[in-house]
N, C-alpha and C positions, 0 to 999 in steps of 0.2 A: 664429716659430721655437719649436718645442716644446722642453721641458726634455730630452726624450730625445735630440733631435737635437743640442742644445747640448752634451750631456755624452757624446757618442759617444766611446768610447775610441779612442785612437790605434792605427792599424794599421801593420803593417810596410811596407805599400805607400805610406803617406802620406809624401810627400817635402816637408818643410818648406821653404817658399819656392822650391820647384822647383830647389834647388841641388844641387851635387855633395855627396858624403859629407864632403868636407873643407870646412868652412864658412869664410867669408872672415874669418879671425881678425884680419888687419891692419885690415880695415874696421871690425870691432867695436871694436878698440882705438881707432881714430880717433873713433868716436862717443863712446866713454867719455871720451877726452881733451877733447872739446868740452864734454861734460857737466860734467866736473871744473872746467873753466875758468869756466863759468857759475856754478856753486855757489861757487867761490872768490870771484867778484865779489860775490855776494850776502852770504856769511857774513863776509867780511873787515870789513864794516861793524860786525857784532856784536863782533868782536875789539877794535875801536878805538872802541867806543861812548862810553867816558869822554872821550876827546879830541875826538871829533866833537861831543859835547854842549857842551864848553867853547868850541868854535869857532863853532858855529851857534846855540846856545841858551843865551846867558849870562843865566840867570834869577836870579842872586843867591846860589845855594847849589849845592854839588856834587850833592846829591841831586836837586834840582829840574832841573838841567841834564841829569843822567843819565836821569831819568824822561822828559824831553822827547825825548832822543836815542833811547831804546829804544821810545818810543811811535811815533816816525817809522819806526824799524826795523820795528815791527809793522804799520804802515800798508802796507808793501810786500807784506804777505800778502793784503791785501784786494782787490788786482787779480788775484790768482791764479785765482779762479774764472772771471773774464772771459777771461784767457789760456787757461784750460782749455777753455772753450767755443769761442772763436774759432780758436785754433791747433790744438786737438785735432780739431775738425771739419775744418779745413783739411788736417790730416794724413790723415784718413780719406777725403778726396776727392782730394787732389793727391799724396799719398804722404808717407812718413815723412821722406825726405831734404829735400824742400823746406821742410817745417815746421821741421826742425832747423837749417837755414841761417837761416831767419827769426828764430828765437829768439836765435841768436848776434848777429845784427845789432841786434836790439832792446836786448839787454843792453849792447852796446857803447855805445849812446847814453847809457844810464843811468849807466854807469861813468864815461864821459867827464865828465858833469855833476858827479858827486861829486868827481872828482879836480880839476876846474878851478874850482869855485865859490869865490869869495872869501869871507872870513869875515863874520860879522855886523858886526863892528867896521868893516869896509871898505864894505859895500854895504847894511847895515841889514836890513830885513825881507825884502828880496828873497832873501837867502841861505837862510834856512830854507824859503822857498817853493820855490826851485829844488831843494833837497835833497829835499823832499817829492815833487816831480814825478819826480825821478830814481828814488826808491824805488818809486813806483807803476809806473814803466816796467820796472824790474827785476823786480818782482813779476809783471807781465803776461807777461814773457818766461819766467820760471821756471814759471808756471802752465801754460804750453804746452809746456814742455820735457820734463817727466817722462813724459807719456803717449806721445808719438811715440818717445822713446828707449827706453822700456821695451817698447813694442810691437815695435820693430825687433829688440831683443835676443832676445825670446821667439821671434819668427818666423824669425830667422836661425839659431837654435841647433838642433843635433840633439836629438831627443826626449830622450835619456838625459842630456843636459847642459843642459837649459833652466834648471834652478835655478842652476847655476854661471854660465852666461852672464848671466842676469838679475840675479844678485847683484852684477855689476859696476856696476849703477846706484848701489847704496849704497857699494860700494868706491870708486867714483870720487869720491863725496862725501868719503870719508876722505882721498883724495889732495888734494882741495881744502882740507880742514882742515889737513893737514900743511903744504901750501904757504903758507897764510895764517899759520899759527903760526910757521913758519920766517922768514917776512918780518917778523913781529912781533918775534921774537927778535933778528933782525939790526938792525932800526931801533932797538929798545930798548937794544941793546948798544952800538951805535956813536954814537948821538945823545944829546946832553945832554937832560935832561927838558924844558927850555924849547923846544928845537928840535922834539922829538917832539910836543909839544902844538901848536906853531904851524904846522908844515908836514910833519913827518916821517911822520905817519899817512897822508899822501896817497901816499907812495911805493908801497905795495902795489897801489893802484889803477892807477898809471902803469905798473907792471910788467905788469899784466893787459892793459892797452891794447896793449902791444907784442906780446903773444902772440895777440891776437884774430884778426888776419889769417891766421895759421897755422891756427887752428881753422876758419875759414870755408873755407880751401883744402882741408883734409882732409875736411871734411864734403861738399864738392862731389863727392868721389870715392867716397862711400858707395854701396853697392848699394841698390836699392829692394826692400823685402821685401813691399810691398803689391801683390800680383799683379793684383787687380781693384779699382780705386778704386770707392768707393760712388757709386751713381747718385742718391742722395738729396741734397737740399739740406742746408746746414749746420743749418738749423732743424729739419728732419726727423730728422737724425742725433741732435741733442741731445734732441729730444722722445722719440725711440725709447729712448734710454738711461734717461730718467726714467720712461717708461710701461711699457716691456717688461722692464726689468731693475732694477726698484726695489729688490728684496730685496738683490741683490748690490751695488748702489750704496750702500745704507744700511750693510750689513755692512762694506763696504770703508772707508767713512768712519769708522765706529766703531773699526775695527782701527787706522786711521792715527792715532787720537788719542794712544795710548800712545807710539808711535814719535816722533810730532811733538813732544810735550811733553818727553820725556826727551832728544831730540836738542837742543832749544833750551836745556834745562838744561845739557847738556854744553857747548854753545857759550857759555853764560853764565858758565861757570866762570872764564873770564879776567877778566870784569868783577867777579865774585864775589870772586876772590882779591885784586884791587886795591882794590875799594870796601869790601867787608865785612871781609875778613881783614887788609887793609892790608899785603899782601905785595908785594914788588918786581914791577914790570911784566914784567921779563925772565923771572922764575920763572913768572908766570901764563901767558906765551906758551909757555914750555916745556911746561906742562901741556897746552896745546892741541895741540902736536906729538905728544905721547904719545896723546892722545885720537884724533887723526886716524889714527895708526898702528894703534891697536886697531880702529878702524872698518874700515880697509882690510883688515886680516888676517882679522878674524872675520866680515866680510860674506862673504868668499869661502869661509871654513870653513862658514858657514851654507848657502851655495849648494850646496856639495858634500854636506852632510848632508841637505839638502832633496831632492836627487836620489836619495840612497841610502835615506832613511827616510820621506820624505813631507814636505809643507809644514807641516802643522798643529803637529806636535810641536816643530819648530824655531821656530815663532812663539810657542808657549805657554810652554815650559819656561824659556827665558831671561827672559821677563817675570816669571814667578813668583819666580825667584831674585832679580831686581832689587828686587821689592817687599819681599822678606824682608830684604835687606842694606842698602838705601839709607838708612833712618832711623838705624840704629846708626852707619853710616859718617859721616853728616853730624853726628851728635852728637860723634863722635870728632874730626872736623875742626874743628868750632866750638870745642871745648874746647882742643885742642892748638895750632891754627893752625900746624901742622907742615907744611913744604913736602912732605915725603915722603907724608904723609897726603893732601894735596891731589892729588898724582899718583896715589895709590891710588884715591881716590874718582873722579877723572876717568876712570881706566882702567876701573873697574867699570861706570860709567854707559855709556861709549861701547862697550865690549866687548859687553855684554848687549843694549844697544839696537840695535846693528848687526846682531846675529843675528836678532832679531825683525823688524827692518825689511827685511832682505834676503829672508827667507822670505815676508814680506807682499807685497813687490814682485815676487815670483815668482807667488804664488797669485792676486793681484788681476788682472793681465793675462790669466792663464789662464782666469779666470771669464768674461771678456767675449768675444763673437764678434768675429772679425777685422774686420768692416766697421764696428764701433763701438769697437774696442779703444782707439785713441789718445784718443778723446773720453771714454770711460768712465774710463780710468785717470787722465787729466788732471783730470776732475771730482772723482773720489775723492780724489786727492792734494791738489788745490787747495782743496777745501772743508774737508777735515780740517786742512790747514795753516793756512787762514784762521781757522777757529773756535778753534783751540787754539795753533798755532804762532805766529800773529801776536800773540796776547795773552800768551803765556807769560812772556816776559822782563819785560814791564810788570807782570804780576800778581805774579811772584816778587820783583821789586824792591819792590813795595808790601807784600807779605806779610812780607818780611824786616824792614821798618820797624816792623811791628806785632807779629809773633810771634817774631822773632829769626832767627838764622842757619840754623836747621834747616828753615825753612819750605819751601824747594824740594823737600825729600824728601817732605814730607806731600802736596804737590801732585802729585808723580809717582805716589805710591801711589793717591791718590784717582782720578786719571784712568785709571790702569792697570786698575782694577776694571771700568770700562765696556768697555774694549777686550778684556779677557779673556772676557767674556760673548760678544762678537761672534766672537772667535777660535774658541771652542768650537762656535759655530753655523756656521762656514765649512765648505764642502765640501772634501774632499781632492782637489786638482786635478792631482795628478801624472800621471794617465793621461787627462786631458782632451785632446780633439783641438783644437789651437790654430788649425787651418785652417778650422774650421767657420764 
């Protein structure tokens, strides 16, 4: 396929997904709800990493147990590329809906394992092994989730609202963060510390398990936006992404670095507040709720702005602002240990990250041809998340021990430089034909 064909502008006669002028808003909302539930399952581990470390990795010190816990959290990222390959190719062959049902089913098994596994004290070395397997399975599911869900949102949207529709991918992650944070606040508020450490951290996973059948049910009702499934084998689809769309694959991965790192720093703020700043757990979880709210609101704002002004500016400017303000904010927080400053820093990180991330997950699917879109987006997201998201919490935990409490800010700035170069090299995709 030539570059000219790939970048043919959208025409008035081009009817996305062959659907009526009124898109299936309820179906889109159903897809987003399932996506939020999956991300909730994945990130709630991060919020309770301190207690999970004490339950499954009793290594003699709080720091060692936490490092082991966040290392296992990071391991969950390393099966994301495999999920991107297998489930992304499945979505391009069998359709978006089937792939999205599969990912919910897979993450259910992983979540059940985390919720039900006895402690190290009870079953010994089997406990951390089971937790490790569950994290790998959750990573596989999420590696295959983002591509099909993003592809469906782009393909189902009217041309002039593709940015707003696709921004629900990031907004739904904000919903997941809010839900996880609220659960954290509730269990931290009502349970004594001893109960929270011994069994209370399991409650958010159990709540998720109760909601998963609903997610599967609503996803079965989704419309299929892939009109013509690919006639290529899964291997041919993946090979085509790597050989025929190498430039976009590399640019997309580099763009994802900044969003992935700062998202994980935002998720880490709960652990940071408890472990580094020694603030109460309930306050740390409240910061999480604020961060999720900022993500939800400003992802949708970014989607609207991306439709109005284009994708590139909405990617670039929030990232530049974050690079300017994050180091002074972390210095302020480290010196003051003020709960209000913690909330301000969390809000700034999540607000600006969500805007860059939302615009990125509009532009990246638009770059890819429809026959390879789910696979391409899955690979870009999964590889970027694996290389940097999976290592971020471990790295910043280690860096804090060496360089002090401001280390996360330095890491955000350093990785953002790489992404900014790629963002400037990205094409403006607002007028691309997404049915090509």
